[in-house]
Backbone as ProteinMPNN parsed JSONL, in Angstrom:
{"seq_chain_A": "XXXXXXXXXXXXXXXXXXXXXXXXXXXXXXXXXXXXXXXXXXXXXXXXXXXXXXXXXXXXXXXXXXXXXXXXXXXXXXXXXXXXXXXXXXXXXXXXXXXXXXXXXXXXXXXXXXXXXXXXXXXXXXXXXXXXXXXXXXXXXXXXXXXXXXXXXXXXXXXXXXXXXXXXXXXXXXXXXXXXXXXXXXXXXXXXXXXXXXXXXXXXXXXXXX", "coords_chain_A": {"N_chain_A": [[-198.438, -46.507, 172.199], [-194.865, -46.401, 171.49], [-192.639, -47.891, 173.568], [-189.634, -48.298, 173.452], [-186.165, -47.44, 174.439], [-185.293, -44.256, 174.052], [-182.675, -42.374, 172.878], [-180.856, -39.424, 172.586], [-178.694, -37.488, 170.641], [-176.193, -35.29, 170.724], [-174.097, -32.377, 170.644], [-171.191, -32.306, 172.321], [-170.674, -29.719, 173.426], [-172.758, -28.819, 173.945], [-174.053, -26.424, 172.458], [-175.301, -26.765, 170.031], [-177.922, -25.327, 168.596], [-180.102, -26.768, 167.159], [-180.045, -29.156, 168.398], [-180.45, -28.364, 170.588], [-183.338, -27.711, 170.0], [-184.496, -30.401, 169.407], [-184.033, -31.535, 172.12], [-185.883, -29.868, 173.96], [-188.007, -30.132, 173.154], [-188.639, -33.173, 173.682], [-188.072, -32.74, 176.698], [-190.446, -31.32, 177.149], [-192.432, -33.132, 176.348], [-192.386, -34.728, 178.119], [-191.093, -37.069, 177.813], [-189.125, -39.995, 179.107], [-185.197, -40.109, 178.045], [-181.665, -40.564, 176.959], [-179.083, -38.571, 177.112], [-177.154, -38.157, 174.918], [-173.937, -37.075, 174.385], [-171.595, -36.04, 171.908], [-168.3, -35.149, 170.259], [-167.72, -33.298, 168.311], [-165.375, -31.926, 167.556], [-163.584, -33.692, 167.651], [-164.289, -35.708, 165.809], [-166.24, -37.422, 166.274], [-168.605, -37.654, 165.327], [-168.197, -38.413, 162.895], [-167.652, -41.111, 163.149], [-167.448, -44.596, 162.159], [-169.78, -46.044, 163.548], [-171.237, -44.257, 164.195], [-172.105, -43.112, 162.217], [-173.612, -45.324, 160.918], [-176.216, -44.623, 162.588], [-176.707, -42.228, 162.218], [-178.081, -41.004, 159.185], [-176.907, -38.603, 157.937], [-174.745, -37.962, 159.143], [-175.047, -36.16, 161.473], [-175.492, -33.956, 164.008], [-178.504, -32.959, 165.705], [-179.229, -36.521, 166.484], [-181.368, -38.864, 166.796], [-182.167, -41.847, 168.524], [-184.428, -44.778, 168.665], [-184.749, -47.623, 170.082], [-184.56, -50.137, 166.724], [-184.749, -47.856, 165.152], [-183.915, -45.018, 164.046], [-183.122, -41.307, 163.63], [-182.388, -38.386, 161.695], [-181.846, -34.468, 161.798], [-183.354, -32.264, 163.027], [-185.582, -30.536, 162.667], [-186.986, -32.78, 161.413], [-186.916, -34.704, 163.213], [-188.407, -33.643, 165.38], [-190.874, -33.391, 164.264], [-192.023, -35.842, 163.782], [-191.808, -36.347, 166.841], [-193.995, -35.772, 167.489], [-196.186, -36.727, 165.982], [-195.812, -39.691, 166.805], [-195.553, -39.449, 169.436], [-198.644, -38.163, 170.572], [-199.07, -36.88, 172.83], [-198.95, -34.061, 174.816], [-198.314, -32.072, 172.674], [-195.945, -30.642, 170.47], [-196.145, -28.74, 168.556], [-198.396, -26.836, 166.73], [-201.973, -27.739, 167.034], [-204.072, -27.432, 164.882], [-204.311, -27.298, 161.305], [-203.124, -24.946, 159.515], [-201.872, -23.626, 160.937], [-199.877, -25.336, 162.447], [-198.438, -25.689, 159.901], [-197.417, -23.367, 159.511], [-195.867, -22.563, 161.656], [-193.732, -25.042, 160.791], [-192.897, -23.487, 158.602], [-191.449, -21.283, 160.206], [-189.675, -22.637, 161.218], [-187.774, -23.65, 158.945], [-187.3, -21.31, 157.566], [-185.682, -20.189, 159.41], [-183.704, -22.205, 159.865], [-182.529, -22.29, 157.188], [-182.064, -19.209, 156.319], [-180.562, -16.222, 156.787], [-178.107, -16.638, 157.416], [-175.572, -14.852, 157.577], [-176.005, -13.489, 160.158], [-175.572, -15.956, 161.736], [-173.421, -16.578, 161.071], [-171.794, -14.486, 162.442], [-172.672, -13.923, 164.648], [-172.3, -16.253, 166.523], [-173.442, -19.371, 168.541], [-171.79, -19.432, 170.619], [-171.954, -16.653, 171.663], [-174.976, -16.812, 172.725], [-174.709, -19.534, 174.794], [-172.472, -19.455, 176.071], [-171.943, -16.811, 176.76], [-169.96, -15.118, 175.148], [-168.554, -12.25, 173.333], [-169.219, -10.599, 170.294], [-167.6, -8.698, 167.828], [-169.167, -5.721, 166.03], [-171.833, -5.927, 164.038], [-171.648, -6.683, 160.68], [-172.35, -4.851, 157.287], [-174.002, -6.641, 155.759], [-174.872, -8.746, 157.777], [-176.344, -6.941, 159.639], [-178.272, -6.168, 157.659], [-179.464, -8.533, 157.473], [-180.262, -9.181, 160.227], [-182.127, -7.017, 160.129], [-184.204, -8.101, 158.684], [-185.007, -10.205, 159.889], [-185.914, -8.981, 162.378], [-188.485, -7.662, 161.345], [-189.607, -9.546, 160.347], [-189.998, -11.055, 162.607], [-191.458, -9.486, 164.335], [-193.678, -9.147, 162.608], [-195.093, -11.75, 162.736], [-195.746, -12.043, 165.91], [-196.894, -10.247, 166.455], [-200.372, -10.129, 166.744], [-199.558, -11.48, 169.202], [-197.937, -10.877, 171.583], [-196.85, -12.951, 173.275], [-196.427, -15.545, 172.226], [-195.916, -17.677, 169.133], [-198.47, -18.768, 168.1], [-200.604, -19.038, 169.005], [-200.669, -20.285, 170.965], [-197.758, -21.927, 172.727], [-195.368, -23.176, 171.262], [-192.753, -25.25, 169.804], [-191.654, -23.841, 167.593], [-191.226, -21.326, 168.547], [-189.038, -21.714, 170.471], [-187.226, -21.661, 168.94], [-187.393, -19.603, 167.096], [-186.537, -17.845, 169.278], [-183.923, -18.588, 170.111], [-182.301, -17.638, 167.392], [-182.701, -14.879, 167.586], [-181.689, -14.3, 169.949], [-179.014, -14.335, 169.869], [-178.698, -11.878, 168.821], [-179.606, -10.39, 171.011], [-178.261, -11.354, 173.11], [-175.489, -10.566, 173.101], [-175.747, -7.852, 172.875], [-176.89, -6.193, 170.972], [-178.946, -4.067, 169.121], [-182.311, -4.245, 169.293], [-185.671, -4.524, 169.307], [-187.779, -3.635, 172.363], [-189.99, -5.296, 172.673], [-189.881, -7.713, 171.29], [-187.291, -8.488, 172.575], [-188.45, -8.77, 175.405], [-189.782, -11.24, 174.641], [-188.29, -13.139, 173.814], [-186.659, -13.312, 175.956], [-188.875, -14.557, 177.904], [-189.296, -16.767, 176.432], [-186.792, -18.415, 177.31], [-187.36, -18.684, 180.019], [-188.454, -20.983, 180.049], [-188.708, -23.856, 181.677], [-187.87, -26.519, 180.132], [-186.144, -25.245, 178.716], [-184.145, -24.077, 180.261], [-182.959, -26.07, 181.194], [-181.584, -27.185, 179.261], [-179.615, -24.706, 178.829], [-178.408, -24.365, 180.983], [-176.456, -26.379, 180.896], [-173.15, -27.588, 181.834], [-170.663, -26.218, 180.2], [-167.351, -26.669, 179.129], [-164.752, -24.507, 179.505], [-163.49, -22.167, 177.056]], "CA_chain_A": [[-196.936, -45.621, 172.264], [-194.004, -46.857, 171.83], [-191.61, -47.725, 174.942], [-188.619, -48.348, 173.215], [-185.969, -46.862, 174.852], [-184.723, -42.971, 173.107], [-181.193, -41.703, 172.771], [-180.371, -38.087, 171.447], [-177.063, -37.736, 170.104], [-175.877, -33.954, 170.651], [-172.434, -31.83, 170.525], [-170.395, -32.016, 173.615], [-170.499, -28.476, 173.907], [-174.429, -28.422, 173.917], [-174.378, -25.459, 171.717], [-176.113, -26.615, 168.445], [-179.658, -25.128, 168.45], [-180.894, -27.992, 166.677], [-179.786, -30.296, 169.561], [-181.211, -27.807, 171.893], [-184.633, -27.961, 169.7], [-184.812, -31.549, 170.065], [-183.964, -31.277, 173.798], [-186.376, -29.108, 174.37], [-189.164, -30.772, 172.813], [-188.274, -34.593, 174.474], [-188.414, -32.827, 177.53], [-191.817, -30.667, 177.152], [-193.126, -34.289, 176.216], [-192.149, -35.525, 179.248], [-190.357, -38.682, 177.738], [-187.348, -40.309, 179.105], [-184.37, -40.313, 177.153], [-180.589, -40.81, 177.551], [-178.437, -37.832, 176.171], [-175.358, -39.003, 174.619], [-172.601, -36.42, 173.732], [-170.274, -36.48, 170.945], [-167.059, -34.545, 170.529], [-167.517, -33.067, 167.259], [-164.24, -31.059, 167.012], [-162.555, -34.833, 167.599], [-164.985, -36.096, 164.659], [-166.794, -38.57, 166.41], [-170.111, -37.834, 164.259], [-167.883, -39.305, 161.336], [-167.089, -42.633, 163.41], [-168.522, -45.79, 161.614], [-171.058, -46.436, 164.912], [-172.053, -43.191, 164.28], [-172.714, -43.176, 160.538], [-174.811, -46.001, 160.924], [-177.063, -44.466, 162.62], [-177.008, -40.959, 161.524], [-177.648, -40.942, 157.783], [-176.426, -37.242, 157.611], [-173.491, -37.788, 160.328], [-174.835, -34.516, 162.345], [-176.404, -33.814, 165.538], [-179.052, -34.297, 166.56], [-179.853, -37.435, 166.275], [-182.611, -39.357, 167.64], [-182.45, -43.371, 168.383], [-185.27, -45.363, 169.174], [-184.849, -48.992, 168.873], [-183.828, -49.978, 165.662], [-185.248, -46.886, 164.32], [-183.079, -43.609, 164.066], [-183.889, -39.918, 162.369], [-181.468, -37.08, 162.077], [-182.232, -33.595, 161.191], [-183.587, -31.54, 163.936], [-187.288, -30.548, 162.341], [-187.982, -34.265, 160.925], [-187.132, -35.339, 164.359], [-189.606, -32.786, 166.692], [-192.45, -33.635, 163.911], [-192.451, -37.035, 164.225], [-192.042, -36.87, 168.234], [-195.451, -34.913, 167.989], [-196.867, -37.553, 165.707], [-195.269, -40.65, 167.395], [-196.03, -39.24, 170.992], [-199.016, -36.779, 170.327], [-199.553, -36.007, 174.181], [-198.31, -32.815, 174.979], [-198.156, -31.414, 171.783], [-195.268, -29.099, 170.894], [-196.591, -27.766, 167.138], [-199.958, -26.239, 166.591], [-202.871, -28.569, 166.563], [-204.566, -26.696, 163.647], [-203.166, -27.643, 160.396], [-203.004, -24.265, 158.754], [-200.576, -23.016, 161.942], [-199.06, -26.01, 162.241], [-197.402, -25.341, 158.439], [-196.581, -22.07, 159.662], [-194.69, -23.038, 162.394], [-192.831, -25.526, 160.548], [-192.077, -22.752, 158.016], [-190.951, -20.777, 160.736], [-188.456, -23.543, 161.695], [-187.338, -24.485, 157.86], [-186.891, -20.803, 157.124], [-184.657, -19.829, 160.773], [-182.861, -22.982, 159.427], [-182.109, -21.584, 155.373], [-181.677, -18.106, 156.034], [-180.098, -15.571, 157.822], [-176.706, -16.895, 157.631], [-174.876, -13.627, 157.893], [-176.291, -13.878, 162.0], [-175.373, -17.531, 162.276], [-171.747, -16.519, 160.852], [-170.9, -13.255, 163.335], [-173.089, -14.45, 165.911], [-172.457, -17.752, 167.0], [-174.1, -19.85, 169.658], [-171.338, -19.316, 171.466], [-172.756, -15.673, 172.143], [-176.327, -17.301, 173.53], [-174.742, -20.218, 175.777], [-171.268, -19.523, 176.901], [-171.487, -15.574, 176.859], [-168.948, -14.74, 174.319], [-169.398, -10.946, 172.63], [-168.643, -10.407, 169.261], [-167.623, -7.383, 167.05], [-170.309, -5.33, 165.448], [-172.648, -6.914, 162.864], [-171.123, -5.918, 158.991], [-173.611, -4.383, 157.01], [-174.863, -7.798, 155.566], [-175.526, -8.902, 158.634], [-177.317, -5.669, 159.802], [-179.959, -5.957, 156.79], [-179.935, -9.711, 158.113], [-180.768, -8.754, 161.437], [-183.096, -6.359, 160.122], [-184.964, -9.005, 158.269], [-185.262, -11.105, 161.142], [-186.54, -8.539, 163.447], [-188.842, -7.802, 160.251], [-190.551, -10.703, 160.292], [-190.761, -11.396, 164.086], [-192.658, -8.426, 164.962], [-194.935, -9.5, 161.872], [-195.338, -13.071, 163.525], [-196.235, -11.641, 166.929], [-197.957, -9.084, 166.202], [-201.384, -10.542, 167.651], [-199.835, -12.05, 170.296], [-196.522, -10.823, 171.794], [-196.105, -13.852, 174.304], [-196.206, -16.559, 171.58], [-196.34, -17.367, 167.702], [-199.604, -19.394, 167.249], [-201.779, -18.664, 170.175], [-200.113, -21.198, 172.183], [-196.484, -21.93, 173.059], [-194.401, -24.295, 170.337], [-191.072, -25.909, 169.447], [-190.847, -22.761, 166.772], [-191.15, -20.229, 169.687], [-188.034, -21.566, 171.056], [-186.123, -21.882, 167.356], [-186.841, -18.271, 167.094], [-186.025, -16.949, 170.428], [-182.42, -18.521, 169.857], [-181.894, -16.453, 166.86], [-182.976, -13.594, 168.227], [-180.95, -14.369, 171.114], [-177.965, -14.024, 169.299], [-178.707, -10.602, 169.131], [-179.756, -9.723, 172.353], [-177.169, -11.361, 174.244], [-174.618, -10.121, 172.295], [-175.987, -6.313, 173.172], [-176.923, -5.855, 169.561], [-180.177, -3.456, 169.176], [-183.053, -5.68, 169.162], [-186.797, -3.942, 169.751], [-188.125, -4.152, 173.577], [-190.806, -5.944, 172.659], [-188.903, -8.775, 170.684], [-186.532, -9.146, 173.695], [-189.272, -8.921, 176.207], [-190.489, -12.594, 174.009], [-186.873, -14.054, 174.158], [-186.56, -13.529, 177.604], [-189.936, -15.714, 178.137], [-189.34, -18.238, 175.783], [-185.786, -18.676, 177.919], [-187.339, -18.831, 181.301], [-189.116, -22.272, 180.097], [-187.957, -24.978, 182.259], [-187.107, -27.136, 179.597], [-185.058, -24.51, 177.877], [-183.382, -23.662, 181.057], [-182.161, -27.011, 181.338], [-180.275, -26.89, 177.994], [-179.169, -23.532, 178.991], [-177.58, -24.771, 182.174], [-175.484, -27.421, 180.979], [-172.073, -27.42, 182.23], [-169.822, -26.156, 179.425], [-165.965, -26.383, 179.151], [-164.288, -23.011, 179.168], [-162.068, -21.766, 176.438]], "C_chain_A": [[-195.876, -46.723, 172.306], [-192.853, -46.82, 172.97], [-190.294, -48.123, 174.799], [-187.856, -47.046, 173.645], [-185.228, -45.441, 174.093], [-183.723, -42.589, 174.097], [-181.217, -40.737, 172.095], [-179.116, -37.465, 171.561], [-177.136, -36.163, 170.029], [-174.501, -33.4, 170.399], [-172.318, -31.985, 172.225], [-170.817, -31.062, 174.095], [-171.882, -27.684, 174.353], [-174.461, -26.822, 173.697], [-175.099, -25.362, 170.315], [-177.72, -26.167, 169.179], [-180.468, -26.113, 168.181], [-180.872, -29.242, 167.287], [-180.918, -29.94, 170.301], [-182.975, -27.793, 171.335], [-185.413, -29.257, 170.02], [-185.129, -31.86, 171.663], [-184.972, -30.963, 174.363], [-187.755, -29.514, 174.45], [-189.531, -32.22, 173.171], [-189.202, -33.795, 175.837], [-190.3, -31.812, 178.13], [-192.943, -32.183, 177.115], [-192.926, -35.215, 177.212], [-191.812, -36.873, 179.074], [-188.959, -39.075, 178.175], [-186.745, -40.695, 178.09], [-182.8, -40.045, 177.732], [-179.987, -39.622, 176.055], [-176.991, -38.191, 176.021], [-174.438, -37.483, 173.64], [-171.509, -36.654, 172.86], [-169.72, -35.298, 170.73], [-166.898, -34.568, 169.211], [-166.035, -32.351, 166.614], [-162.947, -32.515, 167.18], [-163.026, -35.595, 166.531], [-165.578, -37.597, 165.059], [-168.282, -38.55, 165.628], [-169.643, -38.408, 163.047], [-167.523, -40.58, 161.621], [-167.847, -43.2, 162.839], [-169.726, -46.143, 162.245], [-171.915, -45.594, 164.249], [-172.913, -43.079, 162.685], [-173.804, -44.083, 160.442], [-176.048, -45.605, 160.825], [-177.643, -43.255, 162.405], [-176.715, -41.015, 159.874], [-177.069, -39.707, 157.624], [-174.785, -37.28, 158.497], [-173.389, -36.449, 161.229], [-175.499, -34.919, 163.423], [-176.908, -32.69, 165.119], [-179.239, -35.549, 165.829], [-180.577, -38.567, 167.357], [-182.539, -41.107, 167.378], [-183.599, -43.991, 169.413], [-185.551, -46.653, 169.059], [-184.039, -49.217, 168.568], [-184.155, -48.899, 164.623], [-183.96, -45.899, 164.748], [-183.401, -42.866, 163.059], [-182.691, -38.885, 162.85], [-182.13, -36.265, 161.873], [-183.705, -32.901, 162.227], [-185.297, -31.678, 163.912], [-187.796, -31.598, 162.24], [-188.122, -34.843, 162.37], [-188.31, -34.703, 165.538], [-190.648, -33.42, 165.721], [-192.599, -35.085, 163.708], [-192.124, -37.372, 165.733], [-193.537, -36.727, 168.009], [-196.359, -35.818, 167.41], [-196.714, -39.131, 166.458], [-196.128, -40.875, 168.986], [-197.09, -38.001, 170.563], [-199.561, -36.339, 171.641], [-198.332, -35.177, 174.224], [-197.652, -31.95, 173.866], [-196.913, -30.299, 171.546], [-195.229, -28.529, 169.319], [-198.158, -27.76, 167.532], [-200.817, -27.533, 166.157], [-203.509, -28.373, 164.814], [-203.757, -27.171, 162.094], [-202.24, -26.243, 159.589], [-201.333, -23.719, 159.922], [-199.712, -23.95, 162.496], [-198.248, -26.034, 161.277], [-196.854, -24.158, 159.008], [-195.471, -22.126, 160.427], [-193.508, -24.074, 161.852], [-191.971, -24.709, 159.291], [-191.285, -21.925, 158.514], [-189.112, -21.731, 160.972], [-187.666, -23.405, 160.022], [-186.77, -22.708, 157.421], [-185.284, -19.786, 158.117], [-183.255, -20.83, 160.168], [-181.857, -22.683, 157.925], [-181.475, -20.722, 154.937], [-181.133, -17.584, 156.85], [-178.652, -15.959, 158.22], [-175.432, -16.029, 157.732], [-175.015, -13.805, 159.543], [-175.662, -14.798, 162.29], [-173.721, -17.358, 162.394], [-171.037, -15.831, 161.977], [-171.708, -12.943, 164.688], [-173.321, -15.834, 166.623], [-173.42, -18.102, 167.649], [-173.363, -19.785, 170.794], [-171.824, -18.047, 172.685], [-173.947, -16.439, 172.977], [-175.739, -18.659, 174.563], [-173.616, -20.265, 176.12], [-170.932, -17.802, 177.321], [-170.87, -14.751, 176.091], [-169.283, -13.788, 173.688], [-168.641, -11.032, 171.413], [-168.497, -8.805, 169.02], [-168.936, -6.8, 166.202], [-170.573, -5.795, 164.244], [-171.992, -5.851, 161.458], [-172.691, -5.649, 158.847], [-174.477, -5.968, 156.535], [-175.552, -8.491, 156.374], [-176.418, -7.957, 159.533], [-178.385, -5.74, 159.139], [-180.301, -8.047, 157.413], [-180.855, -9.454, 159.098], [-182.219, -7.813, 161.525], [-184.518, -6.759, 159.545], [-185.66, -9.498, 159.53], [-185.945, -10.109, 162.124], [-188.119, -7.864, 162.928], [-190.011, -8.816, 160.834], [-191.223, -11.463, 161.502], [-191.956, -10.609, 164.563], [-193.945, -8.583, 163.765], [-195.863, -10.596, 162.649], [-195.838, -12.723, 164.984], [-197.137, -10.831, 167.016], [-199.445, -9.386, 166.876], [-201.36, -10.654, 168.558], [-198.516, -12.169, 170.927], [-196.063, -12.083, 172.775], [-195.587, -15.278, 173.171], [-196.513, -16.483, 170.051], [-197.805, -17.665, 167.195], [-200.277, -19.581, 168.069], [-201.478, -19.572, 171.233], [-198.708, -21.662, 172.218], [-196.318, -23.362, 171.71], [-193.186, -24.422, 170.014], [-190.604, -24.701, 168.692], [-190.772, -21.974, 167.749], [-189.561, -20.294, 170.152], [-187.011, -21.629, 169.524], [-186.194, -20.434, 167.626], [-186.442, -17.664, 168.318], [-184.57, -17.331, 170.464], [-181.597, -17.992, 168.697], [-181.933, -15.329, 167.177], [-182.215, -13.636, 169.738], [-179.498, -14.043, 170.839], [-177.721, -12.928, 169.104], [-178.366, -9.856, 170.378], [-178.821, -9.864, 173.281], [-176.193, -10.901, 173.783], [-174.629, -8.324, 172.529], [-176.313, -5.503, 171.973], [-178.555, -4.972, 169.627], [-181.274, -4.248, 168.498], [-184.532, -4.77, 169.905], [-187.192, -4.336, 171.358], [-188.991, -4.999, 173.587], [-190.568, -7.461, 172.148], [-187.853, -9.068, 171.898], [-186.942, -9.561, 174.927], [-189.722, -10.858, 175.62], [-189.079, -13.317, 174.074], [-186.831, -14.603, 175.425], [-187.606, -14.582, 177.979], [-189.765, -16.807, 177.553], [-187.984, -18.919, 176.948], [-186.006, -19.103, 179.438], [-188.325, -20.259, 181.189], [-188.123, -23.397, 180.944], [-186.858, -26.109, 181.728], [-186.138, -26.277, 178.865], [-183.805, -24.474, 178.645], [-182.485, -24.624, 181.495], [-181.197, -27.4, 180.738], [-179.327, -25.405, 178.349], [-178.064, -23.72, 179.922], [-176.39, -25.906, 182.419], [-174.129, -26.999, 181.199], [-171.3, -27.668, 180.832], [-168.169, -26.119, 179.818], [-165.582, -24.955, 178.852], [-163.004, -22.714, 178.309], [-160.675, -21.049, 177.192]], "O_chain_A": [[-195.962, -47.741, 172.993], [-192.239, -45.781, 173.211], [-189.654, -48.336, 175.829], [-188.314, -45.916, 173.479], [-184.336, -45.858, 173.355], [-183.704, -42.483, 175.323], [-181.569, -40.878, 170.924], [-178.641, -36.991, 172.594], [-178.037, -35.673, 169.348], [-173.733, -34.191, 169.851], [-173.182, -31.806, 173.084], [-171.395, -31.165, 175.178], [-172.089, -26.572, 174.839], [-174.824, -26.05, 174.585], [-175.396, -24.36, 169.665], [-178.355, -26.707, 170.085], [-181.467, -26.358, 168.857], [-181.486, -30.233, 166.892], [-181.913, -30.589, 170.622], [-183.843, -27.86, 172.206], [-186.488, -29.355, 170.612], [-186.151, -32.283, 172.202], [-185.253, -31.624, 175.362], [-188.522, -29.364, 175.402], [-190.704, -32.543, 172.987], [-190.394, -33.975, 176.088], [-190.937, -31.812, 179.184], [-194.007, -32.255, 177.731], [-193.28, -36.392, 177.131], [-192.094, -37.756, 179.884], [-187.904, -38.617, 177.737], [-187.256, -41.421, 177.238], [-182.641, -39.424, 178.783], [-180.192, -39.644, 174.842], [-176.055, -38.417, 176.787], [-174.501, -37.176, 172.449], [-170.591, -37.432, 173.124], [-170.413, -34.301, 170.93], [-166.211, -35.437, 168.674], [-165.739, -32.301, 165.421], [-161.752, -32.403, 166.909], [-162.143, -36.345, 166.116], [-165.447, -38.631, 164.405], [-168.916, -39.59, 165.45], [-170.421, -38.859, 162.207], [-167.107, -41.304, 160.717], [-168.984, -42.74, 162.741], [-170.682, -46.53, 161.573], [-173.018, -45.899, 163.796], [-174.099, -42.993, 162.366], [-174.868, -43.722, 159.941], [-176.859, -45.787, 159.916], [-178.864, -43.102, 162.381], [-175.605, -41.056, 159.343], [-176.367, -39.903, 156.632], [-173.874, -36.491, 158.247], [-172.393, -35.837, 161.614], [-175.974, -36.025, 163.684], [-176.393, -31.754, 164.506], [-179.393, -35.556, 164.608], [-180.217, -38.903, 168.485], [-182.795, -41.611, 166.285], [-183.669, -43.768, 170.621], [-186.364, -47.06, 168.229], [-182.939, -49.034, 169.089], [-183.879, -49.02, 163.43], [-183.197, -46.123, 165.688], [-183.812, -43.233, 161.958], [-182.24, -38.67, 163.975], [-183.284, -36.636, 161.654], [-184.884, -33.165, 161.989], [-186.055, -32.38, 164.582], [-188.902, -31.792, 162.744], [-189.167, -35.369, 162.754], [-188.899, -35.381, 166.379], [-191.462, -34.101, 166.344], [-193.748, -35.359, 163.361], [-192.13, -38.568, 166.024], [-194.267, -37.643, 168.388], [-197.409, -35.951, 168.039], [-197.797, -39.694, 166.618], [-196.838, -41.751, 169.481], [-196.59, -36.927, 170.23], [-200.451, -35.49, 171.652], [-197.178, -35.404, 173.86], [-196.658, -31.249, 174.058], [-196.834, -29.278, 172.23], [-194.243, -27.888, 168.957], [-198.835, -28.421, 168.32], [-200.518, -28.246, 165.199], [-203.331, -29.119, 163.851], [-202.536, -27.322, 162.066], [-201.085, -26.345, 159.175], [-200.156, -23.555, 159.598], [-198.725, -23.492, 163.073], [-197.122, -26.419, 161.595], [-195.632, -24.038, 158.913], [-194.332, -21.834, 160.063], [-192.403, -23.998, 162.389], [-190.823, -25.004, 158.958], [-190.357, -21.541, 157.803], [-187.93, -21.403, 160.873], [-186.611, -22.8, 160.209], [-185.669, -22.754, 156.873], [-184.355, -19.1, 157.691], [-182.109, -20.399, 160.038], [-180.65, -22.898, 157.808], [-180.707, -20.704, 153.975], [-181.007, -18.222, 157.895], [-178.14, -15.585, 159.275], [-174.34, -16.548, 157.962], [-174.05, -14.282, 160.139], [-174.974, -14.618, 163.295], [-172.965, -17.744, 163.285], [-169.996, -16.262, 162.473], [-171.501, -12.061, 165.521], [-174.342, -16.295, 167.134], [-174.424, -17.393, 167.579], [-173.884, -19.989, 171.89], [-172.005, -18.17, 173.897], [-173.606, -16.637, 174.143], [-176.643, -18.859, 175.374], [-173.412, -21.344, 176.678], [-169.961, -17.481, 178.005], [-171.136, -13.558, 176.238], [-170.395, -13.956, 173.186], [-167.501, -11.495, 171.429], [-169.016, -7.905, 169.681], [-169.699, -7.649, 165.74], [-169.694, -6.065, 163.426], [-171.943, -4.623, 161.385], [-173.687, -5.895, 159.529], [-175.547, -6.254, 157.073], [-176.663, -8.92, 156.065], [-177.299, -8.534, 160.169], [-179.463, -5.475, 159.671], [-181.417, -8.512, 157.648], [-182.072, -9.484, 158.916], [-183.067, -7.779, 162.416], [-185.589, -6.178, 159.72], [-186.74, -9.125, 159.987], [-186.747, -10.729, 162.822], [-188.929, -7.553, 163.802], [-190.983, -8.677, 161.578], [-192.264, -12.114, 161.59], [-193.041, -10.97, 165.019], [-195.07, -8.162, 164.034], [-197.007, -10.414, 163.064], [-196.71, -13.565, 165.199], [-198.133, -10.871, 167.739], [-199.622, -8.582, 167.791], [-202.297, -10.344, 169.294], [-197.916, -13.244, 170.926], [-194.859, -12.161, 173.023], [-194.531, -15.887, 173.342], [-197.175, -15.553, 169.591], [-198.329, -17.105, 166.232], [-200.817, -20.678, 167.924], [-202.064, -19.549, 172.315], [-198.516, -21.849, 171.016], [-197.133, -24.251, 171.462], [-192.528, -23.383, 169.975], [-189.446, -24.326, 168.87], [-189.551, -21.886, 167.875], [-188.872, -19.277, 170.23], [-185.793, -21.606, 169.698], [-185.289, -19.908, 168.275], [-185.808, -16.636, 168.079], [-183.835, -16.425, 170.856], [-180.381, -17.858, 168.833], [-180.91, -14.677, 166.968], [-182.421, -12.713, 170.527], [-178.859, -13.45, 171.709], [-176.527, -12.63, 169.139], [-177.444, -9.116, 170.72], [-178.473, -9.01, 174.096], [-175.673, -10.668, 174.874], [-173.617, -7.644, 172.358], [-176.066, -4.298, 171.922], [-179.342, -5.523, 170.396], [-181.182, -4.788, 167.395], [-184.385, -4.38, 171.064], [-186.872, -5.49, 171.64], [-188.956, -5.705, 174.595], [-191.174, -8.358, 172.736], [-187.695, -10.281, 172.036], [-186.324, -10.384, 175.602], [-189.942, -11.635, 176.549], [-189.182, -14.402, 174.646], [-186.912, -15.745, 175.876], [-187.109, -15.617, 178.424], [-190.066, -17.863, 178.11], [-188.28, -20.01, 177.437], [-185.147, -19.718, 180.07], [-188.924, -20.609, 182.206], [-186.933, -23.606, 180.707], [-185.796, -26.519, 182.196], [-185.199, -26.902, 178.373], [-182.692, -24.699, 178.168], [-181.43, -24.336, 182.061], [-180.157, -27.859, 181.21], [-178.188, -25.372, 177.883], [-176.93, -23.297, 179.696], [-175.728, -26.237, 183.403], [-173.875, -25.903, 180.699], [-171.198, -28.777, 180.308], [-167.828, -25.51, 180.832], [-166.143, -24.328, 177.953], [-161.839, -22.913, 178.651], [-159.665, -20.817, 176.528]]}, "name": "protein", "num_of_chains": 1, "seq": "XXXXXXXXXXXXXXXXXXXXXXXXXXXXXXXXXXXXXXXXXXXXXXXXXXXXXXXXXXXXXXXXXXXXXXXXXXXXXXXXXXXXXXXXXXXXXXXXXXXXXXXXXXXXXXXXXXXXXXXXXXXXXXXXXXXXXXXXXXXXXXXXXXXXXXXXXXXXXXXXXXXXXXXXXXXXXXXXXXXXXXXXXXXXXXXXXXXXXXXXXXXXXXXXXX"}
């Protein structure tokens, strides 16, 4: 195992669900790392020094010695391969593939939810107006897929906790924490994920009030 120091670059408001996903993975693996917040509003992620680290000039980016990697699911997959103790993905190949499928779907679909229920709802307690018809349709899709995924086990997606559970809980909590209608089983699932110490550490980061 590498013992090079790890640095995780995140947004200074600690509202990025993708930075949260990597932060939680690192904590679940028990890895020591330094958290480096960047002020995205001030453009710190566009600075030349950061551009040399992050190919995409986004957060999160993981720095490990001379190696750096951006894009959250790429980082968590790398961490599971480089530090195989305390896995954050299922070990069985098909379940592992399904966990990656969930992550890819949550990052590429459901845009109306992400637009109308920003993570300021999740991490800062803000309340947003009622969903538009387009976002209502996206919420219906999210709920339908989540119910299908959790039909066999209401506690976690693949028989045991994985990082995909945190990503799904964040998306559900965009609705739950705004007071939108979500089935009780899914509310309970999201609340269980929120109780993990690694998740709570991120949730309880100090954030400036607007």
